[in-house]
LODRENTI-767071 format. One record per atom (N, C-alpha, C, O, CB): x, y, z. Coordinates in pm, whole numbers, plus 50000, padded with zeros to 5 digits. Glycine has a CB too. Example, Ala and Ser with C-alpha at 12.3 -4.5 7.8 and 13.67 -1.06 7.14 Angstrom:
// LODRENTI-767071
513194943150780 512304955050780 513204967050780 514244966850846 511314955350905 512854977550708 513674989450714 512905000350787 513415011450804 514084994050572 
// end
This chain:
// LODRENTI-767071
767912842139691 769082843139687 769672846739819 769032854839887 769342850939591 770892841639870 771482852040028 772322861239940 772732862039824 772732842340184 772382868340069 773232881640052 774362878739993 774852885539903 773602888840176 774732870640030 776612870739994 776572861439847 777482864539771 777912859640154 775902853539810 775442850139687 775352862539579 775892862239469 774132843839711 774672872339625 774412885439595 775392891139542 775582893839423 774052892239689 776332893939672 777852901239640 778642892739580 779792896439555 778702906139763 778302882439552 779402874439493 778842872539361 779472864739290 779792860539570 778092876239326 777272879839172 777782895239111 778242897338998 775272880939201 777602904139206 778402916139217 780212917239198 780952923239120 778022920239355 780352910739281 781542909039216 782012904439086 782862909939016 782002903339276 781522896239067 781602889238946 781792897438789 782632897738698 780332881338951 780552903238817 780262915038739 781142926638723 781542929738611 779192919738784 781482933038825 782342943638840 783662936238783 784092941338680 782422949738998 784502923238843 785282922938727 785312919438606 786442917138565 785932919238742 784492918238533 784122919438389 784512928338325 785272929538229 782982920038363 783422940838443 783462956238324 784552957238340 785092957838230 782672972038346 785802958138480 786522958638473 787592957938371 788182966738308 786392955438530 787692941638373 788432938238230 787832937138111 788422931838017 789042926638229 786762941238102 786522949437966 787302963937936 787862968537836 784942952937963 787082968738067 787422983838007 788932985038000 789482995037955 786832997038106 789762971338059 791172973238009 791452966337856 792442969337789 792192966238122 790572958137820 790972956337692 791222961937561 790622971037503 790492951137675 792602952237513 793672963637412 793082959037299 793722950537237 795622962037404 791782962937245 792072960337103 792512960436973 792262953836871 791812960337086 793222969637003 794332972336923 795152960836896 795072957536778 795092982236979 795902953836963 796562940936969 796092932836939 796932925536888 796952937037056 795142928536935 794882919936890 793432913736777 792512921936790 795122916336988 793172906636715 792432902236573 791242905536631 791162905536754 792532885636507 789862909936531 788862910236553 788662898936681 788522898036803 788212909336430 788772890836553 787782875336627 788512871336777 787872865136863 788012856736499 790132876236802 790522870036924 789672883537023 789382880537139 792532867636940 789342895836981 788772908137065 787372903237144 787082904037264 788392922036953 786562897337023 785092892636995 785482882037129 785222885937243 784582884836806 786092869037106 786062858337230 786382864737348 785642861737441 787062846337219 787232872237371 787932876737480 786922883137541 786962882937664 789132884837456 785752890537473 784802899137524 784022890037585 783682891737702 784112907837431 783482874237481 782862864037540 782652858637707 781792855337789 783432855837476 784182860537687 784852849237848 784792857637950 784692853438066 786722842837855 784872872537915 784382879038047 782782877838065 782332877038179 784802895138049 781882877737948 780822879437962 780202858738045 779172853638089 780292887037790 781422855038024 780792840538105 780812840038304 780282834738401 782082825238040 781882850038259 782032850638446 781732859038489 782132861338603 783172850138520 780852868238422 780292881938495 778292874138479 777412874138565 780852902938361 778272870938396 776732869338431 776272849238543 776602837538524 775792870338216 775602855038622 775532840538678 774772830438622 773672832938572 775092840538799 775452813838628 774572802338551 775012803938419 774182802738329 772882803738556 776012805938397 776522810138266 777502793538209 778602791438261 777692827338296 777132786638138 778022774438124 778852779037966 779902774837919 776922757538118 777982788137919 778792783637789 777922799837660 776812799737607 778162759537730 778832809337655 778352821337626 779182823537418 780232819237371 779052834237787 778472828837379 778672830637224 778312843037218 777412848337282 777862821537120 779322849837108 779322863837038 779022865636883 779802861536797 780662869537058 777922871436857 777722872236703 777722887036659 776742894536666 776302865236656 779092890536608 779102896736524 777782901736414 777472892536339 779982890936489 777082912736395 776032913236267 776662926936186 776792938436230 774092915736323 776962922036069 777362928035956 776542929135861 775982918435838 778292923235912 776132940235777 775392940535647 773852931535695 773442921635634 776472931835505 773262936835800 772282928035836 772682907935885 771832900935940 771312930335695 773622904535859 773852890935884 774902886635972 775772895035994 774052885235772 775042873836036 775772868836138 777152867136023 777412858935935 775002853736225 777752877836070 779362876436068 780532871536090 781322867436005 779672880536092 780692871636224 781972866236309 780712856736442 779682860636497 783322884536395 781382845036448 780892843436572 781842834536675 782592826536619 779562837436552 781882834936775 783112830236861 782242824536979 781062828036982 784322843636911 782672816837068 782192807937174 783502801337220 784562796837176 781052797037123 782632803837367 784092798837498 783752786437483 784722779337511 784132804037695 782642778837448 782342762037451 782442753637355 781322755837309 781152758637480 782892745337282 782502737937160 781172735037145 780842734337027 783132726137150 780322733237220 778812731937243 777862746237205 776642745637185 778632728137409 778332753837201 777952766237189 778392770837044 777512777836993 778512774337304 779392769036971 779522770836813 778592762136761 778012769336680 780942767636747 777982749636755 777352740436721 775882742136734 775102737136653 777822730936780 775472749636842 774292755836865 773712769036823 772532772036835 774262755836970 774672776636773 774772792036736 773992786436587 772942790736539 776712801336730 775072773236520 775172770836362 773812769736374 773082779436354 776072757636284 773312756736412 771802755836361 771082767336405 770332772336321 771022742936413 771122772736519 770262787036506 770442794836359 769512796736280 770832798536632 771592798336343 771642808536187 771452804236123 770902811336040 772552814736123 771592789036077 771322783035977 769742779935936 769302781035821 772072772835992 769122776436030 767802779236028 766942795036045 765842797235994 767472770736126 767572803436113 767262821536120 766252817936190 765252822736138 766862832835973 765842808536337 764982814336446 765812807736554 766542798036535 763252810436444 765652814136670 766212806936801 766482824136904 766452835136848 768122794936752 766672822537028 766672834937142 767552841637055 767042852537034 767272832437318 768962840336974 769602854136950 768822859336829 768922871636832 771282853536919 768102855536726 767702858636654 766892870036701 767012882136679 767342849736601 765932862536780 764562874236857 764892881136901 764212890936930 763612872136955 766592879436943 767052895037062 767112903436933 766332912536905 769042895437183 768152899236861 768742907936716 767022918236703 766592929036744 769202892336517 766572908136632 765532914236575 764442923536671 763912932436604 764882903136510 764112923136784 763322927536882 764292939336956 763842949537007 762832914636978 765572936136952 766452946937018 765952945737146 765492956337187 766372962336961 765852933937244 765632931737350 766102917537480 766072905737445 764542933437314 766322919737556 766522904937614 766122895237607 765352893937702 766462903137697 766152884337534 765562871737524 766332860837623 767512857337632 765602867537370 764902856537707 765292844037831 764522834537765 763482837037704 764772846038016 765062823337778 764092810637761 764412801737847 765562797537837 764082803737631 763452795237972 763612786438065 763882772638012 764492765038088 762532787038144 763462767437875 763522756337864 763942753937680 762992748537624 762152751037930 764892756237602 764352759337461 764122742837384 763902740637265 765672770537368 764232734837472 763992722637346 762792721737365 762532710937312 764702707037349 761332727937426 760482730737446 759322743137461 758172744037506 760762726237492 760622755037375 759922768237371 759192768237214 759552765137100 761122782037396 758002773337277 757502773037157 757262785737045 756482787136951 756442767537186 758302793737103 758902803237005 759422798036871 759102803236764 759982809637068 760162788636881 761172781336772 760932767536818 761272761136917 762942785936777 760132764736694 759872748636656 760562742636641 760922732936707 759342744436569 761092748436511 762252740036434 763762742236597 764142733536675 762802751936213 764022751536592 765182753236731 765202743136803 766092734736812 764942764436839 764092743836864 763862738636984 764682725537011 765682723037077 762452736736995 763662716836917 764022698236900 765312699736842 766022691136893 762892686836780 766122708236741 767042703436720 768272705036807 769362699736791 767122706036619 767802715136923 768652720137042 769172714237144 770202716937205 768152727737099 767952700937170 767512691237291 768992681237285 769102673837384 765702680937254 769842680437206 771232673437159 771932678137224 772792671037277 771782674037031 771892688237244 773232695937301 773462697237472 774462701337529 773152712137241 772262692637528 772462687637669 772332704037736 772902706737842 774182677837697 771282717237636 770982730937678 770182730137705 769512725237614 771002740737620 769092733437867 768122738837870 767902754137883 766782757437846 767682732937944 768552762337919 768372776437930 769352786837833 770322784137763 768622779238079 768792796837856 769182804637761 768942819637790 767782823837783 768572800237645 770002828237824 770012845737790 770392850037638 771472845737599 771282854037890 769712857037554 770312864637471 769902877537449 768742880537420 770352859137372 771352889937470 771092900937461 771732905237352 772762899737315 771272906837563 771172916337282 771722923337162 772332933637190 771832942437260 770872926837071 773562934037138 774222944337157 774332955737076 774602956036956 775162940937174 774012968037178 772882978937055 774342989737120 775132989937215 770272985337114 774102995237036 775203009836995 774023021836916 772973018636860 776863003736836 774393031736928 773633041936901 773583043436768 772883051536708 774003052836962 774703031336697 774573031136523 773413015336513 773243007936416 776733027836418 772843014536640 772283003636600 772512989136702 772892991236817 772823002436460 772312977736668 772352964536694 773842961136644 773802957136528 771132956436621 774832961336684 775882953636637 775862941136645 776702938536559 776862956536683 775492929936690 775802919236740 774752915636871 773652920636894 777252920436770 775512904836952 774282895137063 775562886737120 776572882137066 772672881836962 775052886637259 775702879037345 775002866437374 774142869737455 775952886037458 774892853437351 774222844037377 774542842337462 775672846937479 774092835837321 773992835737569 774622826937697 773632815437780 772572815537843 775082838537817 774812804337736 773802791337750 773602784337892 774212790737978 774372779537655 773042774837938 773412768038112 772812753638058 772052751637963 772272776738295 773232747238122 772442733738111 771342728538198 770812717538187 773292724138120 771072738238288 769902738338353 768942746738332 769022758838307 770092738938459 767652737438346 765892746438346 766352757638412 767262757738495 764292738838450 765582769138365 765152781138495 766412791338472 766272803538478 765162773638695 767522785538448 769132788638529 768882804638497 769442812938569 771002779838438 768352807438429 768092826038403 766912835638477 765712837638454 767632828338233 767632839238553 766272851638583 766302865438581 767332869438525 765742851338714 765642873738617 765312886338566 766712896738643 767122908038615 763482890538618 767162886638748 768352894738815 769902894338685 770792901538642 768792884338999 769282879138670 770612874838568 770802884538438 771932887538398 770362858138500 769172891138349 769342896338259 769682910638310 770292917738230 768342893738175 769362916238437 769452924538476 771252926138450 771622934738370 768682924238599 771902920738495 773332916338534 774002914738384 775082919338350 773362900738635 773232908138314 773762907538161 773812922438095 774732926538024 772682897538065 772682929238131 772432943238070 772952952938119 772672964238079 771262947138066 773622951238194 774642959338238 775972956238183 776792965438185 774682958938373 776322945038135 777562940438072 777432944837958 778232952737908 777872926738071 776342940037896 776132941537729 776182957737680 776432959837562 774452934637682 775892971837791 776582983137735 777752985537717 777982995837653 776392991337780 778672979037754 780342986337689 780682974237641 781692973437572 781772993737811 779902962437669 780462949037566 780132952037408 780712946237316 779552932737609 779282960537393 778692970437306 779552973937183 779832969737071 778412982737385 779862986037286 780822995037267 782282989037209 783012992037114 780943001737398 782312980237304 784092976637277 783812964937177 784942961437142 785222970237441 782702955237099 782912950537022 782222963836862 782202958936749 782372935537067 781882974736874 781672984436790 783202986836735 783682985336623 780902996836860 783742990636849 785502998136829 786392987536780 787272990036697 786353004136991 786202975836828 786932963236782 786632963036603 787612960336532 786202947636875 785662965236553 785052965036426 785262974336333 785422971736214 783872964636436 785282988536391 785912996136347 787522995236275 788012994636162 785743002536435 788022995436425 789392990236392 789712975636297 790812974536243 789992988136533 789142969636288 789092962036221 789092966136078 790102965436008 788272955936261 787932970536035 787812977235923 788702990535876 788912992735757 786572979935928 789052996735949 790443002535955 791432995935863 791602997735742 790993001536095 791982988835939 793512977535885 793292973635765 794072974235670 793832961735968 791702967635769 791282963735610 792202973835479 792982970835389 789322967735595 791592986835528 791232992535424 792743002035443 792933009235345 789562999335426 793843003135557 795013006735524 796002996835430 796803000235343 795533009735646 795552978835495 796082974735375 796102973235215 797032971635136 796092968535397 794792974235202 794302973235074 794842987435015 795262984434904 792652970735071 795063003735039 795553013035043 797113011135007 797783014934911 795193018035156 797453002835135 799022999435047 799382992834959 800302995534881 799892994835098 798512980534961 799082975434863 798872982234706 799702980834617 798662962534876 797702989134693 797482990934590 798733002434526 799183002534411 796052994134594 799043010134619 800173021934591 801263011134586 802223015634524 800433036134724 801443001234620 802882990834550 802502989234461 803362989734373 803442976834595 801262986634417 801482978234294 801012989434176 800732987434058 800472962534296 801042999734241 801003010534170 802763015634110 803293017534000 800203021134274 803033016034206 804643017034194 805253005934102 806253009334038 805353015334343 804792992934086 805602986234076 804972986233919 805702981133833 805792974534181 804272989133896 803702990333706 804463003433628 804683004533508 801582994833690 804793013433743 805353027133717 806783026033684 807153033433593 805183036533837 808003015233761 808713011933725 808663004433622 809343008633529 809113009733793 807912991633595 807832983033459 808182991633362 809302991933311 806422976733421 807172999533332 807053016733223 808273016433185 808533011433075 806733034633303 809203021233261 809843029533285 810993021733209 811753027033128 809843034033424 811043003633260 812122994333223 812042994233039 812982994532960 811782977433307 810292993433008 810082992132886 810183005632793 810513005332674 808882985932883 809853017332866 810543024032790 812203031132752 812533038532659 809873029932804 812993025432864 814233023632849 814703012032721 815463014332627 814653020032989 813992999232753 814822991132668 813902993132544 814682987332468 815112974932720 812952996432468 812162996832366 812283014732298 812263017132177 810602991132427 812413025532407 811823038132334 810563036932337 809953047632332 812203040332193 810043029232344 808323033632372 807973043732482 808673045232583 807413020232420 806663051532451 806373065832534 806073058032641 806583046832646 805093077732485 805233062032742 804653061032857 803243051132831 803023039732874 804413076032911 802513058632758 801193052532735 801653039032644 801293027832680 800043063932653 802603041332505 802983023132455 803273016732553 802673006132537 804273019332358 803803016232643 804253007532767 803262997032860 803172984932878 804773017832866 802483010932914 800783009632967 800472995532842 800582983332845 799453029932927 800083004932750 799192992232643 799802982432661 799352973932738 799112993232475 801262979832583 802012968132599 801942959432740 801922947332715 803352972232574 801902963132902 801862957933000 800522954432950 800492942532918 802222964733124 799342960832931 797912951332955 797422943332838 796312937832835 796612960732992 798372942832735 798212931532579 798212919232661 797292911232679 799772930932435 800302919132739 800682912332759 799622903732953 799732892933010 802142918432725 799132911132970 797762909733110 796582900733039 796242889633078 796832929033167 796032907832927 794892899732902 795362884632787 794642874832781 793662911632827 796262885532732 796782870832675 797402859732728 797472848032690 797572872232594 797982867732858 798772859533011 797652856533062 797532844333047 799802868933138 796602861233122 795442856933169 795952861933342 795442857733446 795072838633123 797192872833327 797602875533451 797252893833480 797112902533394 799292870333458 797212894733592 797152906033681 797912913033605 798722907533531 797572905133826 797722930833612 798972940533534 799822940133650 800952944233620 798592958433478 799692936533783 800462939433857 802022928133864 803242929033880 799562940833973 800872917033839 802052908333818 802982902833710 803972895533714 801732900233856 802092910833582 802932909833469 804022922633486 805112923533429 801992910333325 803442932233581 804432941933584 805752939333640 806772943533585 803952951733645 805772930533780 807032926233848 807232913833768 808322909633807 806952923834014 806732904933671 807782898133582 808672905333503 809822901533482 807212890033495 808132917333450 809212926133357 810322926533407 811402923133359 808942940133333 809872934033589 811092941333645 811712929233658 812852930933612 811002950833782 811532913133713 812372906733764 813462899033659 814502893333691 811632898933847 812752900733498 813612898233410 814612907833383 815772904533363 813042895433313 814112922733381 815082935333395 816452931233521 817632934433508 813932950933459 816102926733590 816542920933735 818312911233709 819502911033741 814942907233796 817012903533611 818392885033578 818502894833489 818422904933557 817972862233518 818692899333335 819622904233236 820672912133259 821652914233188 819052910133154 820212919333436 821682929433441 822552922633526 823742925933528 821522946033506 822092912733605 823032904133677 823892897233592 825062896833629 822392894633760 823582890633468 823712880533351 824892890033302 826012884933289 822222877333234 824692904333272 825932911633230 826732912633315 827852910833266 825812923433188 826762914833428 827432920033529 828262903833572 829362902933627 826272928633652 827492893733535 828602880933532 829712879133506 830192867833516 828442873133473 
// end
């Protein structure tokens, strides 16, 4: 490799790392964030024709994004068989290079099935944080022997901050889901409390009796309690409007 080519690769890596450091994870969905990381990797790692990123949650491939359609198809085969470069990289927590996927003896089932995608080489990089493996970058190329030790080295440089970005995006997404769940639960509780108040006013029931009545309706009509409560409130509003008309 010429000095000029090496310098160009270093510049691509630096650009990718800078872009990664500026990634505004809080403004994008988890999937969009992962895709952006995969796109940065595609430019930062020499020889890449397509990159996939897999988020590992509870020991399984939970979210998969790809810069090219063929990557999505290849990774779907890989995870379906539970065999391939990404599986090996995550299990061993080390980068895995293949110079010819279709004939690689390490994956006797995945290799032949991947032949139809026109991909020969792969570089899989586990995304490792202090909490363990959070995902994997799967880099593919059409040519054989596309990834050498230098590509693995540059990919490793990129994988370290990429792992942190992926973990942060994962934590943020989980925080958003929890916040939404709490807001929904609080809103539902308020609806039920208002419905209880309506029943107490209308019939003179105690709070306990009103709650029991809502539960009875919920069971008999096979509706959630908050939906029954909302129906009660809606009926009360319609009656009030009818009296004013």
